[in-house]
C-alpha positions in Angstrom: -56.8 101.8 123.3 -60.5 101.8 124.2 -63.1 103.3 121.8 -66.3 103.1 123.8 -68.5 104.7 121.2 -67.6 102.1 118.5 -70.3 99.4 118.2 -68.7 96.1 119.2 -69.2 93.1 117.0 -68.6 89.9 119.0 -67.5 88.0 116.0 -64.5 90.3 115.6 -61.4 90.8 117.6 -60.8 94.4 118.9 -58.3 95.3 116.1 -60.6 94.1 113.3 -63.6 95.8 114.9 -61.7 99.1 114.5 -60.4 98.7 110.9 -63.0 101.2 109.6 -64.2 102.7 112.9 -61.8 105.5 113.5 -60.7 108.5 111.4 -57.0 107.5 112.0 -57.6 104.0 110.6 -59.5 105.3 107.6 -56.7 107.7 106.7 -54.2 104.9 107.0 -56.3 102.6 104.8 -56.0 105.1 101.9 -52.4 106.0 102.5 -49.5 104.7 100.6 -48.3 102.7 103.6 -51.6 101.2 104.5 -53.1 100.2 107.9 -50.9 97.8 109.9 -52.7 94.7 111.0 -51.3 91.5 112.6 -48.3 89.4 111.6 -48.9 85.8 110.5 -48.6 84.3 114.0 -51.0 86.8 115.7 -53.3 86.5 112.7 -53.4 82.7 113.2 -54.1 83.0 116.9 -57.0 85.4 116.5 -58.4 83.4 113.6 -58.4 80.3 115.8 -60.1 82.3 118.5 -63.0 83.0 116.2 -62.4 86.4 114.6 -64.1 86.2 111.2 -62.0 89.0 109.7 -58.8 87.3 110.8 -60.1 84.0 109.5 -60.8 85.6 106.1 -57.3 87.2 105.9 -55.7 84.0 107.0 -57.6 82.0 104.5 -56.8 84.5 101.7 -53.1 85.3 102.0 -50.4 82.9 101.0 -48.4 81.1 103.8 -45.1 82.4 102.4 -46.2 86.1 102.8 -42.8 87.8 103.0 -43.5 90.6 105.5 -44.0 90.4 109.2 -47.0 92.6 109.4 -50.0 92.7 107.0 -50.9 96.2 105.7 -54.5 96.7 104.6 -55.3 99.2 101.8 -58.6 100.4 100.5 -58.9 100.7 96.7 -61.0 103.5 95.4 -62.9 103.3 92.1 -63.0 107.1 91.8 -63.2 110.2 94.0 -66.7 111.8 93.5 -66.3 114.5 96.1 -64.0 115.8 98.9 -65.3 115.4 102.4 -63.7 117.7 105.0 -61.4 115.9 107.5 -62.7 112.6 106.1 -60.5 110.7 103.6 -62.3 111.2 100.3 -61.1 107.9 98.8 -63.1 106.0 101.4 -66.3 107.3 99.9 -65.7 105.2 96.8 -63.8 102.3 98.2 -64.5 99.2 96.0 -62.5 96.6 97.8 -59.9 96.0 100.5 -56.5 94.5 99.7 -53.4 93.3 101.5 -50.3 95.3 100.5 -47.7 93.4 98.4 -50.1 90.6 97.8 -52.8 89.7 95.3 -55.5 89.5 98.0 -58.7 91.5 97.2 -61.6 91.5 99.6 -65.0 92.9 98.4 -66.6 95.6 100.5 -70.4 95.6 100.5 -73.4 96.9 102.4 -77.2 97.1 102.4 -78.7 99.9 100.3 -81.0 101.1 103.1 -78.1 101.4 105.6 -76.8 104.9 106.3 -73.5 103.9 104.8 -75.0 104.2 101.3 -75.6 107.9 101.8 -71.9 108.4 101.8 -70.1 105.5 100.3 -70.2 104.0 96.8 -69.7 100.4 97.7 -71.2 97.1 96.4 -74.8 96.3 97.5 -75.7 93.1 99.3 -79.3 93.4 98.1 -81.1 95.5 95.5 -83.9 95.7 93.1 -82.8 95.9 89.5 -85.8 98.1 88.8 -84.9 100.6 91.4 -83.6 104.1 91.2 -80.4 102.9 93.0 -79.5 100.6 90.1 -80.7 103.1 87.5 -78.3 105.6 88.9 -75.4 103.4 87.8 -76.5 102.6 84.3 -77.6 106.2 83.7 -74.0 107.2 84.6 -72.6 104.8 82.0 -75.0 106.0 79.3 -74.1 109.7 80.1 -70.4 108.8 79.9 -70.8 107.0 76.6 -72.9 109.8 75.0 -70.5 112.5 76.1 -67.1 110.9 75.7 -67.3 107.8 73.5 -67.5 107.6 69.7 -70.2 104.9 69.8 -72.2 106.1 66.8 -73.4 109.4 65.4 -74.0 112.4 67.6 -76.9 113.3 65.3 -80.3 111.9 66.3 -82.0 109.8 63.6 -85.7 110.0 62.8 -88.0 107.9 65.0 -89.3 104.6 63.7 -92.8 104.5 62.2 -94.4 103.8 65.7 -93.0 103.9 69.2 -94.4 103.7 72.7 -94.6 107.0 74.5 -93.7 105.6 78.0 -95.6 108.3 79.9 -94.5 109.5 83.4 -92.9 107.4 86.1 -95.5 108.4 88.6 -98.1 106.7 86.4 -100.1 109.9 86.1 -99.9 109.4 82.4 -100.1 105.9 81.0 -98.1 104.6 78.0 -99.6 105.0 74.5 -98.6 104.3 70.9 -97.1 107.2 69.1 -97.2 107.4 65.3 -94.2 109.3 64.0 -94.3 111.8 61.2 -90.8 110.7 60.2 -89.4 114.1 60.9 -89.1 113.7 64.7 -85.5 113.2 65.9 -85.4 112.3 69.5 -83.7 109.5 71.5 -85.5 106.2 71.9 -84.8 102.7 73.4 -85.4 99.3 71.9 -86.3 96.1 73.7 -84.7 92.7 72.9 -86.8 89.9 74.5 -88.5 86.6 73.9 -92.2 86.4 73.2 -92.6 82.9 74.5 -95.6 80.6 74.2 -98.1 82.7 76.2 -100.1 85.5 74.6 -99.3 89.1 75.1 -100.8 92.4 74.1 -100.1 93.2 70.5 -101.1 95.9 68.1 -103.5 94.8 65.4 -105.7 96.6 62.8 -108.5 96.6 65.3 -106.5 98.0 68.2 -104.2 100.4 66.4 -106.4 103.5 67.0 -107.2 102.5 70.6 -103.5 102.0 71.4 -102.8 105.6 70.2 -104.9 106.9 73.0 -103.8 104.6 75.9 -102.1 101.3 76.7 -102.5 100.8 80.5 -99.5 99.3 82.1 -101.6 96.6 83.6 -102.5 95.3 80.1 -98.9 95.0 79.0 -96.6 91.9 79.3 -94.3 92.1 82.3 -91.2 92.4 80.1 -92.7 95.4 78.3 -93.7 96.9 81.7 -90.1 96.4 82.9 -88.7 98.0 79.7 -90.9 101.0 80.2 -89.6 101.3 83.8 -86.0 101.3 82.6 -86.7 103.8 79.8 -88.4 106.1 82.3 -85.3 105.8 84.6 -83.1 106.8 81.7 -85.2 109.9 81.1 -86.0 108.8 77.6 -89.6 109.3 76.3 -89.9 106.6 73.6 -89.5 102.8 73.4 -89.7 100.5 70.4 -91.2 97.0 71.0 -92.0 94.8 68.0 -95.2 93.4 69.4 -96.7 96.8 69.8 -95.0 98.9 67.2 -95.8 96.5 64.2 -99.3 95.8 63.1 -99.2 92.1 63.7 -102.1 91.0 61.5 -101.0 93.1 58.5 -98.5 91.2 56.3 -97.6 94.4 54.4 -96.8 96.3 57.6 -94.9 93.3 59.1 -92.7 92.9 56.0 -92.1 96.6 55.8 -91.2 97.1 59.5 -89.0 93.9 59.6 -87.2 95.3 56.6 -86.4 98.3 58.8 -85.3 96.5 61.9 -81.6 96.8 61.0 -81.8 100.6 61.2 -84.3 100.6 64.1 -81.7 98.8 66.3 -78.7 100.6 64.8 -80.3 104.1 65.5 -81.5 103.2 68.9 -79.9 105.1 71.8 -79.9 101.9 73.9 -81.2 98.4 73.6 -82.6 96.8 76.7 -81.9 93.1 76.6 -84.1 90.8 78.8 -81.6 87.9 78.6 -82.9 85.9 81.7 -86.6 85.6 80.5 -88.0 82.8 78.4 -91.4 84.6 78.0 -92.6 88.1 77.8 -94.8 87.3 80.8 -91.8 86.6 83.0 -90.3 90.1 83.1 -86.7 90.7 83.8 -86.5 93.1 86.7 -86.1 91.4 90.1 -85.2 91.8 93.7 -81.9 90.2 94.5 -80.1 89.4 97.8 -77.0 87.6 98.7 -78.7 85.1 100.9 -75.7 84.1 103.0 -75.6 87.6 104.5 -77.5 88.4 107.6 -78.0 91.8 109.2 -76.0 92.4 112.4 -79.2 92.7 114.6 -77.8 90.2 117.1 -74.7 88.3 117.6 -74.5 85.1 115.6 -71.0 84.2 116.5 -69.0 83.9 119.8 -65.3 84.1 120.3 -64.7 80.3 120.5 -61.6 78.5 119.4 -61.6 76.7 116.1 -58.8 74.3 115.1 -59.1 75.0 111.4 -61.6 77.9 111.1 -63.5 78.2 107.8 -64.1 81.9 107.1 -67.7 83.1 107.3 -69.2 83.8 104.0 -70.5 87.2 105.2 -70.0 89.3 108.4 -70.2 93.0 109.2 -67.8 95.6 110.5 -68.7 99.0 111.9 -67.6 102.0 109.8 -67.3 105.6 110.8 -69.3 107.9 108.5 -68.6 111.6 107.8 -71.4 112.7 110.0 -69.9 111.0 113.1 -72.4 108.1 113.1 -71.6 104.5 112.3 -72.8 102.3 109.4 -72.3 98.6 108.6 -70.3 97.1 105.9 -69.7 93.5 105.0 -66.5 92.0 103.6 -66.2 88.8 101.6 -63.9 87.0 99.3 -63.8 89.0 96.1 -64.6 86.9 93.1 -65.7 88.6 89.9 -69.1 87.4 88.7 -69.1 85.5 85.5 -71.7 86.4 82.9 -74.2 83.6 82.4 -75.7 83.6 78.9 -79.5 83.6 79.1 -82.4 82.2 77.1 -82.4 85.2 74.9 -79.0 84.4 73.5 -80.2 81.1 72.1 -82.9 82.7 69.9 -82.4 83.5 66.2 -84.0 86.9 66.0 -82.0 88.4 68.9 -78.6 87.9 67.3 -79.1 90.9 65.0 -80.6 92.9 67.8 -77.4 92.4 69.8 -75.0 92.9 66.8 -76.8 96.0 65.5 -77.0 97.8 68.8 -74.4 100.4 69.7 -75.2 100.1 73.4 -76.7 97.2 75.3 -78.1 97.1 78.8 -78.4 93.4 79.7 -80.5 92.0 82.6 -79.3 88.5 83.4 -79.7 85.9 86.1 -79.5 86.6 89.8 -79.6 90.4 89.6 -76.7 90.6 87.1 -76.9 93.8 85.1 -74.3 94.4 82.4 -73.3 97.2 80.1 -71.9 96.9 76.6 -70.9 99.6 74.1 -68.5 100.0 71.3 -65.8 101.5 73.6 -66.4 99.0 76.4 -66.4 95.9 74.2 -66.9 93.4 77.0 -69.9 92.9 79.2 -69.2 95.2 82.2 -71.1 94.7 85.4 -73.1 97.8 86.2 -73.0 97.3 90.0 -69.8 95.3 90.6 -66.8 96.8 88.7 -64.5 94.0 87.5 -62.5 93.1 84.4 -64.7 93.0 81.3 -65.9 89.7 80.0 -65.8 89.3 76.3 -69.1 88.0 74.8 -69.0 84.4 73.5 -69.7 85.7 70.0 -66.7 87.4 68.5 -66.8 91.2 68.8 -70.1 91.5 70.5 -71.2 94.1 68.0 -71.4 94.3 64.2 -69.7 97.7 64.3 -66.7 96.1 66.1 -66.5 93.4 63.4 -66.2 96.2 60.8 -63.0 97.4 62.3 -59.9 96.2 60.5 -61.8 94.8 57.6 -59.8 95.5 54.5 -60.9 95.3 50.9 -59.8 91.6 50.8 -62.8 89.3 50.4 -61.1 86.7 52.6 -61.4 88.9 55.7 -65.1 89.5 55.0 -65.6 85.8 54.4 -64.4 85.1 57.9 -66.8 87.7 59.4 -69.8 86.2 57.5 -68.8 82.7 58.3 -68.7 83.5 62.0 -72.1 85.2 61.9 -73.7 82.3 60.0 -72.2 79.7 62.4 -73.6 81.6 65.4 -76.9 82.4 63.9 -77.7 79.0 62.4 -77.2 77.3 65.8 -80.0 79.4 67.3 -83.7 78.6 67.5 -86.6 80.1 65.6 -90.3 79.5 66.3 -91.1 79.8 62.6 -88.7 78.2 60.2 -89.8 80.6 57.5 -88.0 83.3 59.5 -84.6 81.7 58.7 -83.8 84.6 56.3 -85.9 87.5 57.7 -84.3 87.1 61.2 -80.9 87.9 59.8 -82.0 90.5 57.3 -81.0 93.5 59.5 -77.4 92.2 59.6 -77.4 91.6 55.9 -78.7 95.1 55.2 -76.0 96.7 57.4 -73.2 94.8 55.7 -74.6 95.6 52.3 -74.0 99.3 53.2 -70.5 98.6 54.2 -69.5 96.1 51.5 -71.7 96.9 48.6 -71.9 93.2 47.7 -74.8 91.4 46.0 -77.0 89.3 48.4 -78.8 86.2 47.4 -80.7 84.0 49.9 -78.2 84.3 52.8 -75.1 84.2 50.6 -73.0 87.1 49.2 -72.4 86.5 45.5 -68.8 87.8 45.8 -68.1 85.2 48.5 -70.1 82.4 46.9 -67.1 80.3 46.0 -66.6 79.6 49.7 -70.2 79.9 50.9 -71.5 77.3 48.5 -69.4 74.7 50.4 -71.2 75.3 53.7 -71.7 72.1 55.6 -73.8 70.8 58.5 -72.1 70.9 61.9 -72.5 67.4 63.3 -71.3 67.6 66.8 -73.7 64.9 68.0 -73.5 62.7 64.8 -77.2 63.5 64.2 -78.2 64.7 60.7 -81.3 66.9 60.8 -83.6 66.7 57.7 -83.9 69.6 55.3 -87.0 71.7 56.0 -90.0 70.7 54.0 -90.9 74.3 53.6 -89.5 76.2 50.6 -87.4 78.5 52.7 -84.3 78.9 50.4 -82.7 77.3 47.4 -80.8 74.1 48.2 -77.5 75.8 47.6 -78.1 78.2 50.5 -77.3 77.3 54.1 -80.7 78.7 55.0 -82.4 75.6 53.4 -81.5 73.4 56.3 -82.6 73.6 59.9 -79.3 73.0 61.6 -76.2 74.8 62.6 -73.8 75.1 59.6 -70.3 76.3 59.0 -68.8 78.0 55.9 -65.2 77.6 55.0 -63.0 80.7 55.0 -59.6 79.3 54.0 -58.0 80.5 50.8 -58.3 77.6 48.4 -58.1 77.7 44.6 -61.6 77.7 43.0 -61.6 75.8 39.7 -65.3 76.0 38.8 -66.9 79.0 37.2 -70.0 80.8 38.4 -72.1 81.8 35.4 -75.1 83.3 37.2 -76.9 83.5 40.6 -80.5 84.6 40.6 -83.2 84.7 43.3 -86.9 85.6 43.2 -88.2 87.2 46.3 -91.5 86.7 47.9 -91.8 90.5 48.3 -89.6 92.4 45.9 -89.7 95.3 48.3 -87.9 93.3 51.0 -84.5 92.5 49.4 -83.1 90.6 52.4 -86.3 88.7 53.2 -88.0 85.5 52.1 -87.1 83.8 48.8 -89.6 82.1 46.5 -86.9 80.3 44.4 -83.4 80.7 43.2 -81.0 79.4 40.5 -77.3 79.0 40.6 -75.5 78.1 37.3 -72.0 76.7 37.6 -69.6 75.3 35.0 -67.2 72.8 36.5 -65.9 69.2 36.5 -68.5 66.6 37.3 -68.7 62.8 37.6 -71.1 60.2 39.0 -71.1 59.8 42.7 -71.0 56.0 42.4 -67.5 56.1 41.0 -66.4 57.6 44.3 -68.4 55.3 46.5 -66.9 52.3 44.7 -63.4 53.6 45.2 -62.7 53.7 41.5 -60.9 57.0 41.6 -60.7 58.3 45.1 -59.4 55.5 47.2 -60.3 55.5 50.9 -60.1 59.3 51.2 -63.6 60.1 49.9 -65.6 61.9 52.6 -69.2 62.7 51.7 -71.4 64.7 54.1 -75.1 64.8 53.4 -77.4 67.7 54.2 -80.5 65.5 54.5 -80.8 62.2 56.4 -82.7 60.8 53.4 -79.9 61.7 50.9 -77.7 58.7 50.1 -75.4 57.8 47.3 -77.3 57.2 44.1 -76.4 56.1 40.6 -78.0 59.4 39.5 -76.2 61.7 41.9 -73.5 63.9 40.5 -70.3 65.3 42.0 -69.5 68.9 41.1 -65.9 69.6 41.9 -65.3 73.3 42.7 -62.0 73.2 44.6 -58.8 71.5 43.3 -55.8 72.6 45.4 -52.3 71.3 46.0 -50.9 71.6 49.5 -47.5 70.5 50.8 -46.8 68.8 54.1 -43.1 68.1 55.0 -42.3 68.5 51.3 -44.9 65.9 50.1 -47.7 67.1 47.9 -51.4 66.6 48.9 -53.9 67.4 46.2 -57.3 68.0 47.8 -60.6 68.3 46.0 -63.9 69.5 47.3 -67.3 70.1 45.9 -71.0 69.6 46.2 -73.1 66.5 45.8 -76.1 67.1 43.4 -79.3 65.1 43.0 -81.2 65.5 39.7 -84.7 67.0 39.8 -87.0 68.1 37.0 -86.0 69.6 33.7 -82.4 68.7 33.9 -81.8 70.7 37.1 -80.2 69.6 40.3 -80.5 70.3 44.0 -77.7 70.2 46.4 -77.8 67.3 48.9 -74.3 67.4 50.4 -70.6 68.2 50.1 -67.6 66.0 49.6 -63.8 66.1 49.8 -61.1 63.6 48.9 -57.5 63.1 48.2 -57.2 63.7 44.5 -53.7 62.2 44.0 -55.4 59.0 42.7 -56.9 60.7 39.6 -53.8 62.6 38.4 -52.9 59.9 35.9 -55.3 57.1 35.0 -58.6 58.4 36.4 -58.6 61.9 35.0 -61.1 60.9 32.3 -63.8 60.3 34.9 -64.3 64.1 35.3 -66.3 65.8 32.6 -66.7 69.6 32.3 -70.4 70.7 32.0 -72.8 73.4 33.1 -75.2 72.6 35.9 -78.3 74.5 37.2 -78.8 74.1 40.9 -82.1 75.1 42.4 
């Protein structure tokens, strides 16, 4: 049957050229039966003759396809509206599939093609800062606010300062807004990397000036991009640390950092610039699938191919509701994998991710993702596909709360996972080791009502004191020379650490745990010094290294490359537990290695474990119970 008005694509056979080009075929595509195509033999012939659609189908379906004729079906994401005489499912067709088979073929098009006035399909090229992309994440935010239980419906007060983003037409420039603490309106937050280049910040000298105007041209590109996204969302205020904290005022810095937990928790949405290493880089970009070419002229001819490789992109004409034709492309459908960005390697950003109820992430190659408490994975904003779970468990601190019972062991696992992830991230300033996780600690304090001391919960201290350096590359990093935390805290070392969370019998007794803060008004911030007093069994480390009681099973692990066995070092045994394997008892002991410092005090320099069966009888006398003060 001839269809003279249908644009002819020379790279397609006649049947494939008409798949989307007639009203009858469109109705068949969305029917329960599907649109009949070729059988395997005809498909093979047309594929060898050069039809790219037949090549793609032949390449995709399995040789043992059980039916004589392939039936194509269009899969709709949703049905936004009913179009008279026109099958409504076509207007939201996400992909094409072969009936009774697992084949899925992505349907795409250019955003400036007439097809996008009618069909909700995947774009071949787009600008992540455009209204087109914004339409999709605005829809997700609206859905979450109206239908999800992702936080309180009551708006919290604004932070101390926020950026008034002005108007999208630039008739009003951004400016710094000082809140009176009674204003309750939505605001967004920005999670980004400062980088090594300078950017505009608020200082004592610029505070008043910024309240009048902060021209877009003076802001870092990442902040400009965040303002663009906030404007698209229809939200007036944005919080950015560089501009909303007075950077040369230590008092203001400490006070606002102490509030960061609630700032991100109360935010309507956090914008995450995951792809950018520096604030100057920005995170919005124009993206195009470069293999695709517009059908302005024929690129292919109907020539025979012995073993044709399907074209990466090609176009088919599609009939639109107004009677004209648009162009759509089909390709092998492969869900995009989320590629973690530079932002996810930085220490400060962990709490920004975990404390946010909603995240809008801008990644590599135009990849824009959505995360909220209901949608626990990282969902593609533009390309619907199965959710990808974040690498870090849960993806949100609020998800981690779920299922936590009153048992300390479960909470120990949560904290252990957080510390392992956080301690492996990078910080520009080592003195931020504790402040950069203070927001998480403050939120957990509300949930658990535990006592916090230099990165450790006192109620979980029995396990936390046995943290150890994770040595995946056999390299031991030195303890920081700065007085960041007491030696008994994991925060005292500049390396990734792990804390045990198994249920072992604690034999030592914690008598007291005391810390003195740099700023008493910042309870989760920097620590000046700390003391941990424990009563337990001790012995000289040399007895273990000489094999006098432990045999070959003694396994020390130093915190510091300069820490070695010494005649003065002390072993403090805190775990003494009997386990059974195939009916045979194994008595394991664990503890900390201590090095004497001034005034009879000790500092922790490592951990140890060993098979304690050797000291059950003759060597028990090596262990002496005493009190030790660890600084």
